[in-house]
N, CA, C and O atoms as a GROMACS GRO file, in nm:
protein
  304
    1MET      N    1   0.082  -0.119   0.000
    1MET     CA    2   0.000   0.000   0.000
    1MET      C    3   0.087   0.127   0.000
    1MET      O    4   0.050   0.228  -0.060
    2VAL      N    5   0.199   0.119   0.066
    2VAL     CA    6   0.289   0.234   0.072
    2VAL      C    7   0.343   0.265  -0.067
    2VAL      O    8   0.359   0.381  -0.104
    3ASN      N    9   0.371   0.161  -0.145
    3ASN     CA   10   0.424   0.182  -0.280
    3ASN      C   11   0.322   0.252  -0.369
    3ASN      O   12   0.359   0.335  -0.452
    4ILE      N   13   0.196   0.219  -0.354
    4ILE     CA   14   0.092   0.281  -0.436
    4ILE      C   15   0.080   0.429  -0.402
    4ILE      O   16   0.070   0.513  -0.491
    5ILE      N   17   0.080   0.462  -0.273
    5ILE     CA   18   0.072   0.602  -0.232
    5ILE      C   19   0.194   0.679  -0.281
    5ILE      O   20   0.181   0.792  -0.328
    6LYS      N   21   0.310   0.619  -0.271
    6LYS     CA   22   0.433   0.684  -0.318
    6LYS      C   23   0.426   0.706  -0.470
    6LYS      O   24   0.469   0.811  -0.519
    7TYR      N   25   0.375   0.609  -0.542
    7TYR     CA   26   0.361   0.621  -0.688
    7TYR      C   27   0.268   0.737  -0.724
    7TYR      O   28   0.299   0.816  -0.814
    8ILE      N   29   0.156   0.747  -0.655
    8ILE     CA   30   0.060   0.854  -0.683
    8ILE      C   31   0.121   0.990  -0.650
    8ILE      O   32   0.105   1.085  -0.727
    9GLU      N   33   0.190   1.000  -0.540
    9GLU     CA   34   0.254   1.126  -0.503
    9GLU      C   35   0.360   1.167  -0.604
    9GLU      O   36   0.368   1.284  -0.642
   10GLU      N   37   0.441   1.073  -0.648
   10GLU     CA   38   0.546   1.104  -0.747
   10GLU      C   39   0.485   1.138  -0.883
   10GLU      O   40   0.536   1.226  -0.953
   11SER      N   41   0.379   1.071  -0.919
   11SER     CA   42   0.311   1.103  -1.046
   11SER      C   43   0.255   1.244  -1.042
   11SER      O   44   0.269   1.319  -1.138
   12TYR      N   45   0.191   1.280  -0.932
   12TYR     CA   46   0.136   1.415  -0.918
   12TYR      C   47   0.248   1.518  -0.924
   12TYR      O   48   0.236   1.620  -0.992
   13GLU      N   49   0.355   1.493  -0.853
   13GLU     CA   50   0.469   1.585  -0.852
   13GLU      C   51   0.525   1.605  -0.993
   13GLU      O   52   0.555   1.717  -1.034
   14GLU      N   53   0.537   1.498  -1.066
   14GLU     CA   54   0.589   1.508  -1.203
   14GLU      C   55   0.494   1.584  -1.293
   14GLU      O   56   0.537   1.669  -1.371
   15LEU      N   57   0.364   1.555  -1.285
   15LEU     CA   58   0.267   1.623  -1.370
   15LEU      C   59   0.257   1.772  -1.340
   15LEU      O   60   0.237   1.852  -1.431
   16VAL      N   61   0.270   1.808  -1.214
   16VAL     CA   62   0.254   1.948  -1.176
   16VAL      C   63   0.381   2.029  -1.198
   16VAL      O   64   0.374   2.143  -1.243
   17HIS      N   65   0.496   1.972  -1.169
   17HIS     CA   66   0.620   2.052  -1.169
   17HIS      C   67   0.718   2.020  -1.280
   17HIS      O   68   0.802   2.105  -1.312
   18LYS      N   69   0.712   1.904  -1.340
   18LYS     CA   70   0.815   1.867  -1.438
   18LYS      C   71   0.764   1.863  -1.582
   18LYS      O   72   0.844   1.878  -1.675
   19VAL      N   73   0.636   1.844  -1.601
   19VAL     CA   74   0.581   1.835  -1.737
   19VAL      C   75   0.565   1.975  -1.793
   19VAL      O   76   0.516   2.065  -1.724
   20THR      N   77   0.605   1.993  -1.917
   20THR     CA   78   0.585   2.120  -1.985
   20THR      C   79   0.458   2.109  -2.070
   20THR      O   80   0.455   2.039  -2.171
   21TRP      N   81   0.356   2.179  -2.028
   21TRP     CA   82   0.230   2.175  -2.098
   21TRP      C   83   0.231   2.277  -2.212
   21TRP      O   84   0.294   2.382  -2.198
   22PRO      N   85   0.164   2.247  -2.324
   22PRO     CA   86   0.163   2.343  -2.435
   22PRO      C   87   0.080   2.466  -2.401
   22PRO      O   88  -0.014   2.461  -2.321
   23THR      N   89   0.117   2.576  -2.465
   23THR     CA   90   0.036   2.697  -2.450
   23THR      C   91  -0.090   2.682  -2.532
   23THR      O   92  -0.103   2.591  -2.613
   24TRP      N   93  -0.184   2.775  -2.511
   24TRP     CA   94  -0.312   2.767  -2.582
   24TRP      C   95  -0.289   2.779  -2.733
   24TRP      O   96  -0.354   2.708  -2.810
   25SER      N   97  -0.200   2.867  -2.777
   25SER     CA   98  -0.175   2.884  -2.921
   25SER      C   99  -0.106   2.761  -2.980
   25SER      O  100  -0.136   2.723  -3.093
   26GLU      N  101  -0.015   2.699  -2.905
   26GLU     CA  102   0.048   2.575  -2.952
   26GLU      C  103  -0.055   2.464  -2.965
   26GLU      O  104  -0.053   2.386  -3.061
   27LEU      N  105  -0.145   2.456  -2.868
   27LEU     CA  106  -0.249   2.354  -2.871
   27LEU      C  107  -0.342   2.374  -2.990
   27LEU      O  108  -0.379   2.277  -3.056
   28GLN      N  109  -0.378   2.498  -3.019
   28GLN     CA  110  -0.464   2.525  -3.133
   28GLN      C  111  -0.395   2.490  -3.265
   28GLN      O  112  -0.456   2.429  -3.352
   29SER      N  113  -0.270   2.528  -3.279
   29SER     CA  114  -0.201   2.503  -3.405
   29SER      C  115  -0.180   2.353  -3.430
   29SER      O  116  -0.197   2.306  -3.542
   30THR      N  117  -0.145   2.280  -3.327
   30THR     CA  118  -0.128   2.136  -3.346
   30THR      C  119  -0.262   2.066  -3.368
   30THR      O  120  -0.268   1.967  -3.440
   31SER      N  121  -0.368   2.117  -3.307
   31SER     CA  122  -0.501   2.061  -3.330
   31SER      C  123  -0.544   2.082  -3.475
   31SER      O  124  -0.605   1.994  -3.535
   32ILE      N  125  -0.512   2.198  -3.530
   32ILE     CA  126  -0.546   2.226  -3.670
   32ILE      C  127  -0.467   2.134  -3.762
   32ILE      O  128  -0.521   2.086  -3.861
   33VAL      N  129  -0.341   2.110  -3.731
   33VAL     CA  130  -0.260   2.019  -3.812
   33VAL      C  131  -0.321   1.878  -3.810
   33VAL      O  132  -0.329   1.813  -3.913
   34VAL      N  133  -0.362   1.833  -3.693
   34VAL     CA  134  -0.424   1.700  -3.681
   34VAL      C  135  -0.555   1.696  -3.758
   34VAL      O  136  -0.583   1.597  -3.826
   35LEU      N  137  -0.635   1.800  -3.750
   35LEU     CA  138  -0.762   1.806  -3.821
   35LEU      C  139  -0.741   1.801  -3.973
   35LEU      O  140  -0.808   1.725  -4.042
   36VAL      N  141  -0.648   1.880  -4.023
   36VAL     CA  142  -0.621   1.882  -4.167
   36VAL      C  143  -0.567   1.747  -4.213
   36VAL      O  144  -0.608   1.696  -4.318
   37ALA      N  145  -0.477   1.688  -4.138
   37ALA     CA  146  -0.422   1.557  -4.175
   37ALA      C  147  -0.531   1.451  -4.174
   37ALA      O  148  -0.533   1.363  -4.261
   38SER      N  149  -0.622   1.457  -4.078
   38SER     CA  150  -0.732   1.360  -4.072
   38SER      C  151  -0.824   1.374  -4.191
   38SER      O  152  -0.867   1.274  -4.249
   39VAL      N  153  -0.856   1.496  -4.229
   39VAL     CA  154  -0.943   1.520  -4.345
   39VAL      C  155  -0.875   1.470  -4.472
   39VAL      O  156  -0.938   1.403  -4.554
   40LEU      N  157  -0.747   1.501  -4.490
   40LEU     CA  158  -0.676   1.456  -4.610
   40LEU      C  159  -0.668   1.303  -4.616
   40LEU      O  160  -0.685   1.243  -4.722
   41PHE      N  161  -0.642   1.241  -4.503
   41PHE     CA  162  -0.634   1.096  -4.498
   41PHE      C  163  -0.770   1.032  -4.530
   41PHE      O  164  -0.776   0.934  -4.603
   42SER      N  165  -0.877   1.088  -4.475
   42SER     CA  166  -1.009   1.033  -4.504
   42SER      C  167  -1.048   1.054  -4.650
   42SER      O  168  -1.112   0.968  -4.710
   43LEU      N  169  -1.010   1.168  -4.709
   43LEU     CA  170  -1.036   1.190  -4.852
   43LEU      C  171  -0.957   1.092  -4.938
   43LEU      O  172  -1.009   1.043  -5.039
   44ALA      N  173  -0.834   1.063  -4.900
   44ALA     CA  174  -0.754   0.966  -4.976
   44ALA      C  175  -0.819   0.828  -4.970
   44ALA      O  176  -0.823   0.758  -5.072
   45ILE      N  177  -0.869   0.789  -4.855
   45ILE     CA  178  -0.937   0.659  -4.844
   45ILE      C  179  -1.064   0.658  -4.926
   45ILE      O  180  -1.095   0.559  -4.991
   46PHE      N  181  -1.140   0.770  -4.924
   46PHE     CA  182  -1.262   0.778  -5.004
   46PHE      C  183  -1.232   0.764  -5.152
   46PHE      O  184  -1.302   0.693  -5.224
   47VAL      N  185  -1.127   0.832  -5.199
   47VAL     CA  186  -1.091   0.826  -5.341
   47VAL      C  187  -1.049   0.683  -5.378
   47VAL      O  188  -1.086   0.634  -5.484
   48MET      N  189  -0.972   0.618  -5.292
   48MET     CA  190  -0.932   0.479  -5.322
   48MET      C  191  -1.054   0.388  -5.325
   48MET      O  192  -1.063   0.302  -5.412
   49ASP      N  193  -1.146   0.404  -5.231
   49ASP     CA  194  -1.267   0.324  -5.231
   49ASP      C  195  -1.348   0.347  -5.358
   49ASP      O  196  -1.402   0.253  -5.416
   50TYR      N  197  -1.356   0.473  -5.401
   50TYR     CA  198  -1.433   0.505  -5.520
   50TYR      C  199  -1.367   0.447  -5.646
   50TYR      O  200  -1.435   0.390  -5.731
   51VAL      N  201  -1.236   0.463  -5.656
   51VAL     CA  202  -1.166   0.415  -5.775
   51VAL      C  203  -1.171   0.263  -5.786
   51VAL      O  204  -1.196   0.208  -5.893
   52PHE      N  205  -1.147   0.196  -5.674
   52PHE     CA  206  -1.143   0.050  -5.678
   52PHE      C  207  -1.281  -0.013  -5.663
   52PHE      O  208  -1.294  -0.135  -5.680
   53GLY      N  209  -1.383   0.064  -5.633
   53GLY     CA  210  -1.518   0.013  -5.629
   53GLY      C  211  -1.552  -0.066  -5.504
   53GLY      O  212  -1.638  -0.154  -5.509
   54ILE      N  213  -1.487  -0.036  -5.394
   54ILE     CA  214  -1.518  -0.105  -5.270
   54ILE      C  215  -1.656  -0.058  -5.223
   54ILE      O  216  -1.682   0.062  -5.218
   55ASN      N  217  -1.743  -0.151  -5.189
   55ASN     CA  218  -1.879  -0.121  -5.143
   55ASN      C  219  -1.956  -0.037  -5.244
   55ASN      O  220  -2.031   0.052  -5.206
   56ALA      N  221  -1.938  -0.065  -5.372
   56ALA     CA  222  -2.005   0.014  -5.475
   56ALA      C  223  -2.153  -0.019  -5.484
   56ALA      O  224  -2.234   0.069  -5.513
   57GLY      N  225  -2.190  -0.143  -5.460
   57GLY     CA  226  -2.331  -0.179  -5.468
   57GLY      C  227  -2.382  -0.162  -5.610
   57GLY      O  228  -2.322  -0.213  -5.705
   58ASP      N  229  -2.492  -0.089  -5.625
   58ASP     CA  230  -2.551  -0.064  -5.756
   58ASP      C  231  -2.514   0.074  -5.809
   58ASP      O  232  -2.592   0.135  -5.883
   59ALA      N  233  -2.399   0.122  -5.774
   59ALA     CA  234  -2.356   0.255  -5.816
   59ALA      C  235  -2.328   0.256  -5.966
   59ALA      O  236  -2.309   0.152  -6.029
   60LEU      N  237  -2.327   0.376  -6.022
   60LEU     CA  238  -2.299   0.390  -6.165
   60LEU      C  239  -2.157   0.350  -6.199
   60LEU      O  240  -2.132   0.293  -6.306
   61TRP      N  241  -2.064   0.376  -6.112
   61TRP     CA  242  -1.924   0.342  -6.132
   61TRP      C  243  -1.892   0.221  -6.046
   61TRP      O  244  -1.882   0.234  -5.924
   62PRO      N  245  -1.874   0.103  -6.108
   62PRO     CA  246  -1.844  -0.015  -6.027
   62PRO      C  247  -1.699  -0.021  -5.981
   62PRO      O  248  -1.664  -0.104  -5.898
   63GLY      N  249  -1.615   0.066  -6.034
   63GLY     CA  250  -1.475   0.069  -5.996
   63GLY      C  251  -1.394  -0.033  -6.072
   63GLY      O  252  -1.447  -0.114  -6.148
   64VAL      N  253  -1.265  -0.028  -6.052
   64VAL     CA  254  -1.172  -0.117  -6.120
   64VAL      C  255  -1.203  -0.262  -6.083
   64VAL      O  256  -1.204  -0.350  -6.170
   65LEU      N  257  -1.227  -0.287  -5.956
   65LEU     CA  258  -1.257  -0.424  -5.913
   65LEU      C  259  -1.390  -0.472  -5.971
   65LEU      O  260  -1.405  -0.590  -6.002
   66GLY      N  261  -1.486  -0.380  -5.985
   66GLY     CA  262  -1.614  -0.418  -6.045
   66GLY      C  263  -1.598  -0.463  -6.189
   66GLY      O  264  -1.656  -0.564  -6.229
   67PHE      N  265  -1.518  -0.391  -6.266
   67PHE     CA  266  -1.490  -0.432  -6.404
   67PHE      C  267  -1.415  -0.565  -6.407
   67PHE      O  268  -1.443  -0.651  -6.491
   68TYR      N  269  -1.321  -0.580  -6.316
   68TYR     CA  270  -1.245  -0.705  -6.309
   68TYR      C  271  -1.337  -0.823  -6.279
   68TYR      O  272  -1.328  -0.928  -6.342
   69TYR      N  273  -1.426  -0.804  -6.183
   69TYR     CA  274  -1.518  -0.912  -6.147
   69TYR      C  275  -1.615  -0.944  -6.262
   69TYR      O  276  -1.652  -1.060  -6.280
   70LYS      N  277  -1.654  -0.843  -6.338
   70LYS     CA  278  -1.741  -0.868  -6.456
   70LYS      C  279  -1.664  -0.950  -6.560
   70LYS      O  280  -1.720  -1.043  -6.619
   71ILE      N  281  -1.536  -0.916  -6.583
   71ILE     CA  282  -1.458  -0.991  -6.681
   71ILE      C  283  -1.438  -1.135  -6.636
   71ILE      O  284  -1.453  -1.227  -6.716
   72ILE      N  285  -1.407  -1.155  -6.510
   72ILE     CA  286  -1.390  -1.290  -6.456
   72ILE      C  287  -1.520  -1.366  -6.464
   72ILE      O  288  -1.522  -1.485  -6.494
   73GLY      N  289  -1.632  -1.297  -6.437
   73GLY     CA  290  -1.763  -1.362  -6.446
   73GLY      C  291  -1.797  -1.404  -6.587
   73GLY      O  292  -1.862  -1.506  -6.608
   74LEU      N  293  -1.754  -1.325  -6.687
   74LEU     CA  294  -1.781  -1.357  -6.825
   74LEU      C  295  -1.696  -1.474  -6.873
   74LEU      O  296  -1.739  -1.553  -6.957
   75LEU      N  297  -1.574  -1.484  -6.818
   75LEU     CA  298  -1.486  -1.591  -6.862
   75LEU      C  299  -1.524  -1.726  -6.801
   75LEU      O  300  -1.500  -1.830  -6.862
   76ASN      N  301  -1.582  -1.727  -6.685
   76ASN     CA  302  -1.618  -1.853  -6.618
   76ASN      C  303  -1.747  -1.908  -6.668
   76ASN      O  304  -1.791  -2.013  -6.622
   0.00000   0.00000   0.00000
């Protein structure tokens, strides 16, 4: 039990006195970078899904895989 109390006290001491927390402007700028990167990454995944036809269903564009599956279906 003594070890747990000592661990909590040392953790608190480190968080309060030794950790350098970002300023509000640093936090905002890094949050914007994360937001932009997330949007770009999700758009890249959307474009790949659209091009390759993943989950196309009855869409007008079956994608590259849709055409491939049609060709394979015609040959079999």
